[in-house]
C-alpha positions in Angstrom: 103.7 151.3 77.7 100.9 153.9 77.4 101.8 157.6 78.1 99.5 158.0 81.2 101.1 155.0 82.8 104.6 156.3 82.1 103.8 159.7 83.5 102.4 158.1 86.7 105.5 156.0 87.1 107.8 159.1 86.8 105.7 160.9 89.5 105.9 157.9 91.8 109.6 157.5 91.4 110.2 161.3 92.1 108.2 161.2 95.3 110.1 158.2 96.5 113.4 159.9 95.9 112.3 163.0 97.8 111.3 160.9 100.8 114.7 159.2 100.7 116.5 162.5 100.5 114.6 163.9 103.6 115.3 160.8 105.6 119.1 161.0 104.8 119.1 164.7 105.8 117.4 163.9 109.2 119.9 161.1 109.8 122.8 163.4 109.0 121.6 166.0 111.5 121.1 163.4 114.2 124.7 162.1 113.7 126.0 165.7 113.8 124.2 166.4 117.1 125.8 163.3 118.6 129.3 164.3 117.5 131.5 165.9 120.3 132.1 169.5 119.7 129.2 170.0 117.3 127.0 173.1 117.8 123.5 172.5 119.1 121.2 175.5 119.3 119.0 175.3 122.4 116.3 177.9 122.7 116.8 179.5 126.1 114.0 179.5 128.7 112.2 182.9 128.7 112.1 184.5 132.1 110.6 187.7 133.3 112.1 190.3 135.7 109.7 189.0 138.3 111.4 185.7 138.1 114.9 187.2 138.3 114.8 189.9 140.9 113.0 191.7 143.7 112.9 195.5 143.8 114.9 197.1 146.5 113.6 200.2 148.2 117.1 201.4 148.8 117.8 203.4 145.7 115.3 201.4 143.5 117.8 198.8 142.4 116.7 195.4 141.2 118.6 192.8 143.2 118.5 188.9 143.3 116.2 187.7 146.0 118.3 186.1 148.7 115.3 184.1 149.9 114.7 182.7 146.4 118.2 181.8 145.4 117.4 178.7 143.4 114.9 180.2 141.1 116.5 183.6 140.7 120.0 182.2 140.3 119.1 179.6 137.7 117.3 182.3 135.7 120.3 184.6 136.0 122.8 181.9 135.0 120.9 180.9 131.9 122.8 183.5 129.8 125.8 184.7 131.8 127.4 182.9 134.7 130.8 183.1 136.4 133.6 181.2 134.8 134.4 178.1 136.7 138.0 178.4 137.8 139.4 177.3 141.1 139.1 180.6 143.0 140.4 179.0 146.2 143.4 177.5 144.6 145.2 180.7 143.7 143.5 181.2 140.3 146.6 180.2 138.5 145.6 177.2 136.5 145.4 179.0 133.2 147.5 176.9 130.9 151.0 177.6 129.4 149.8 180.7 127.6 147.9 182.3 130.4 150.7 183.8 132.4 150.3 185.8 135.7 148.9 188.7 133.8 145.7 186.8 133.3 145.2 185.8 136.9 141.8 186.7 138.3 140.2 187.3 134.9 138.2 184.1 135.0 139.5 182.6 131.8 139.4 178.8 132.1 140.6 176.7 129.2 139.9 173.4 130.9 137.0 171.9 128.9 136.1 169.5 131.7 134.7 172.4 133.7 133.0 174.3 130.8 129.3 173.9 130.4 127.4 174.7 127.2 125.9 177.9 128.6 129.4 179.3 129.3 131.1 178.5 126.0 129.9 181.6 124.2 131.2 184.0 126.9 134.3 181.9 127.4 135.1 182.1 123.7 134.5 185.9 123.8 136.8 186.4 126.7 139.5 184.2 125.2 139.5 186.1 122.0 139.7 189.4 124.0 142.8 188.0 125.8 144.5 187.0 122.6 143.5 189.7 120.2 146.5 191.9 119.5 144.5 195.1 118.8 141.6 194.7 121.2 142.2 198.1 123.0 142.9 201.6 122.1 145.3 202.1 125.0 148.9 202.6 123.8 150.8 199.5 125.0 154.4 199.9 126.1 155.1 196.2 126.4 153.4 192.8 125.8 152.5 192.8 129.5 150.7 196.1 129.3 148.9 194.9 126.2 147.7 191.8 128.0 146.5 193.8 131.0 144.7 196.1 128.6 142.8 193.2 127.0 141.9 191.8 130.4 140.4 195.2 131.3 138.3 195.1 128.1 137.0 191.7 129.1 136.1 192.7 132.6 134.3 195.9 131.4 132.4 194.0 128.7 131.2 191.4 131.1 130.0 194.0 133.6 128.1 195.8 130.9 126.5 192.6 129.7 125.3 191.8 133.2 124.0 195.3 133.7 122.2 195.3 130.4 120.4 192.1 131.3 119.6 192.3 134.9 119.7 196.0 136.0 117.4 198.9 135.3 119.7 201.8 136.0 120.4 203.2 132.5 117.8 205.9 132.6 118.2 206.8 136.3 119.5 210.2 137.4 122.8 210.2 139.1 122.4 211.7 142.6 125.0 212.6 145.3 124.0 209.4 147.0 125.3 207.3 144.1 128.7 208.9 144.2 129.1 209.3 148.0 131.8 206.5 148.1 133.9 208.0 145.3 137.1 209.9 146.1 138.4 212.5 143.7 142.0 213.1 142.7 142.0 216.2 140.4 145.6 216.4 139.3 145.6 213.0 137.5 141.8 213.1 137.0 141.0 209.9 138.9 137.7 208.9 140.6 138.2 206.0 142.9 135.2 204.2 144.5 136.0 202.9 147.9 135.2 199.2 148.5 136.2 198.3 152.1 138.4 195.2 152.5 139.6 195.4 148.9 142.7 197.5 149.3 140.9 200.8 150.0 143.3 202.0 152.7 146.4 201.7 150.5 144.5 203.2 147.6 143.7 206.3 149.6 147.4 206.5 150.5 148.2 206.5 146.8 145.6 209.2 146.1 147.1 211.4 148.9 150.6 211.0 147.4 149.2 212.0 143.9 147.5 215.0 145.4 150.8 216.1 147.1 149.8 215.5 150.7 152.8 213.2 151.3 155.9 212.1 149.4 155.5 208.4 150.2 152.7 206.0 151.1 154.8 204.7 154.0 154.5 208.1 155.7 150.7 208.1 156.0 149.2 206.5 159.2 145.9 204.6 159.3 144.0 207.4 161.2 145.3 210.0 158.7 144.0 207.9 155.9 140.5 207.4 157.2 139.9 210.4 159.5 142.2 213.1 158.1 139.7 214.5 155.6 142.5 215.1 153.1 140.7 213.6 150.2 137.6 215.1 148.5 134.5 213.0 147.9 132.6 213.4 144.7 129.3 214.2 146.5 131.0 217.3 147.9 130.8 219.0 144.5 127.7 220.7 143.0 125.7 219.0 140.2 127.9 220.6 137.5 131.1 219.5 139.2 129.9 215.9 139.6 128.8 215.7 136.0 131.9 217.2 134.6 134.2 214.8 136.5 132.1 211.7 135.7 132.4 212.6 132.0 136.1 213.4 131.9 137.9 211.6 134.7 139.0 207.9 134.9 136.5 206.0 137.0 138.2 203.2 139.0 136.7 200.3 140.9 138.6 197.5 142.7 136.8 194.4 143.9 137.5 191.2 145.8 136.1 187.7 146.0 132.9 188.2 148.0 133.4 185.4 150.6 137.0 186.4 151.2 136.0 190.0 151.6 133.3 189.0 154.1 135.7 187.0 156.3 138.2 189.8 156.2 135.6 192.2 157.5 134.5 189.8 160.2 138.1 189.3 161.4 138.8 193.0 161.5 135.7 194.2 163.2 134.7 191.4 165.5 137.9 189.5 166.5 139.7 192.6 167.8 138.6 195.2 170.4 136.4 197.8 168.6 134.6 200.6 170.3 132.1 201.0 167.5 131.3 197.6 165.9 131.0 195.6 169.2 128.3 197.8 170.8 126.5 198.8 167.5 126.5 195.4 165.8 127.8 192.9 168.3 125.2 193.6 171.1 122.1 193.2 168.9 123.6 190.2 167.0 124.3 188.3 170.3 120.9 189.3 171.8 119.0 187.9 168.8 120.9 184.8 167.8 122.7 183.5 170.9 120.8 181.2 173.2 121.5 181.9 176.9 123.9 184.7 176.2 125.9 185.9 179.2 125.3 189.3 180.8 128.9 190.3 179.9 128.3 189.4 176.2 125.0 191.3 176.1 126.6 194.3 177.8 129.7 194.6 175.6 128.8 192.9 172.3 132.2 191.2 172.2 132.7 187.6 171.0 130.4 187.4 168.1 130.9 184.1 166.3 131.1 183.9 162.5 128.0 181.7 162.4 126.1 184.4 164.4 127.4 187.0 162.0 126.2 185.2 159.0 122.8 184.6 160.6 122.5 188.4 161.0 123.7 188.9 157.4 121.0 186.6 155.9 118.2 187.7 158.2 115.4 189.6 156.3 114.5 191.3 159.6 118.0 192.3 160.7 118.3 193.7 164.2 120.7 196.3 162.8 121.3 197.5 159.3 124.1 196.7 156.8 127.6 198.2 156.9 129.9 199.3 154.1 132.4 196.6 155.0 130.1 193.8 154.0 127.7 195.7 151.7 127.3 194.5 148.0 129.8 196.1 145.7 127.0 196.9 143.2 125.3 198.9 145.9 128.4 200.7 147.1 129.6 201.9 143.7 126.6 201.6 141.4 128.6 200.1 138.5 125.7 199.8 136.2 124.9 203.5 136.5 128.4 205.0 136.5 130.1 202.8 133.8 133.6 202.4 135.3 136.6 202.8 133.0 138.9 200.5 135.0 138.1 197.4 137.1 140.8 196.0 139.2 140.9 192.9 141.4 142.3 192.4 144.9 143.7 189.1 143.7 145.9 190.8 141.2 146.2 194.1 143.0 149.8 194.9 142.5 149.7 194.4 138.7 146.4 196.1 138.2 147.1 199.1 140.4 150.6 199.7 138.9 149.2 199.3 135.4 146.6 202.0 136.2 149.2 204.3 137.7 151.2 203.9 134.5 148.3 204.8 132.3 147.4 207.9 134.3 150.9 209.3 134.2 151.7 208.9 137.9 155.3 209.4 139.0 157.4 206.4 138.1 158.6 206.0 141.7 155.0 205.6 143.0 153.9 202.0 143.2 151.0 200.5 145.0 152.0 199.6 148.6 151.8 196.0 149.6 152.0 196.3 153.4 149.1 195.3 155.6 147.2 198.3 157.0 146.1 196.9 160.4 146.9 193.9 162.6 150.1 193.5 160.6 151.2 190.6 162.7 148.3 188.5 161.5 148.1 186.5 158.3 146.2 188.3 155.6 142.8 186.8 154.9 143.3 184.2 152.2 141.4 181.5 150.4 142.6 178.9 152.9 141.4 181.0 155.9 138.1 181.8 154.1 137.5 178.0 153.7 138.1 177.5 157.4 135.5 180.1 158.4 132.8 178.9 156.0 133.4 175.3 157.1 131.7 176.4 160.3 128.4 176.8 158.4 126.0 174.2 157.2 125.7 173.7 153.4 122.3 175.5 153.3 123.8 178.5 155.1 126.7 178.6 152.6 124.3 178.4 149.8 122.2 181.3 151.1 125.4 183.3 151.6 126.4 182.6 148.0 122.9 183.7 146.8 123.2 186.8 148.9 126.3 187.9 147.0 125.4 186.3 143.7 125.3 189.5 141.8 128.8 190.4 142.8 130.0 186.9 141.9 128.3 187.2 138.5 129.2 190.8 137.6 132.9 190.5 138.5 133.4 187.0 137.2 134.2 185.1 140.4 133.6 181.4 140.4 131.8 179.3 143.0 134.0 179.0 146.1 132.5 175.6 147.1 131.7 172.6 144.9 128.4 171.9 146.6 126.9 175.3 145.6 124.5 175.5 142.8 
């Protein structure tokens, strides 16, 4: 064989081998992608802030548009979305290792309910819950250590949501932003009041810490809310506000949004009330009830839950919002103030007593569990919340979920109904 022919044959053989190698590589990748549990990188859809939010004139916050829930919610959930755990089944299905200390944290180890977009955050939260040295707080027991790691997970999630969907980092803190925060100087606590999330009993605790009473049992409801024994942060000058925000422990307690809404409705509209019936009830009945009676128009009593939700979702409300059903992220500005401790109503006793332990409160002071008002009635629960929302149509429930979506997202609450998207 001549030399040029031999050289051509070698080149041809080499090219064929290269083609075969590339084909085998492609086949290997295709098999790997079809293997359960393999990692597939999907380039996320790029969205703009115009897609995600509308700009609110009240304080300049960017909020999800309740009237555009599908587009805005899908864009938001592309990176971070609430863990899917059965919020209305007690939040206790967390496996053998996830004891009561992990209730309400949103950790779900059931792979049947985990989507690809949630795996990254789920893995991160799971590692936080299991890492033995994930916090700088000095643990006194395994239980305190578990609660500490849960706190780290909650704070990290809130910061991630704020970093992606809020624009508050460069804003100046004004007295308006801290108007719902109560100050306890002795133990250096700043507590942001979220109505219907244990705020009455939390005020009792602060009053005991300040020395106004020896026991939370000794403090009546009117004393709590109208006694003016507690100082608000906006009562201080600029220097006093800044110093306390920098050195005090900032505390926020939240509640499942639908459950908090039903609790507010039951309290304000199903009992005689000299303020909420004339101020809210009369305009609600006037606008949303067909053939309303003269008595209902005169007193404002008897507002139904369906009428209340109609008012809540109306862009042109006949009367403004109220703190009892306002969004938590508007009441307490969590993206601006960077809270140190995030507790949940669903795990109130454990979270609150853990916080008191960390702040050096007297050992005999524990968070009170008694019901502040209408003590003969059953406390608003998941079951009761389901009953009220069953009175709405699926589109109404969806709009209500979209309305509170940022609270669901930021504080890791799952969808309360299966038909929500």
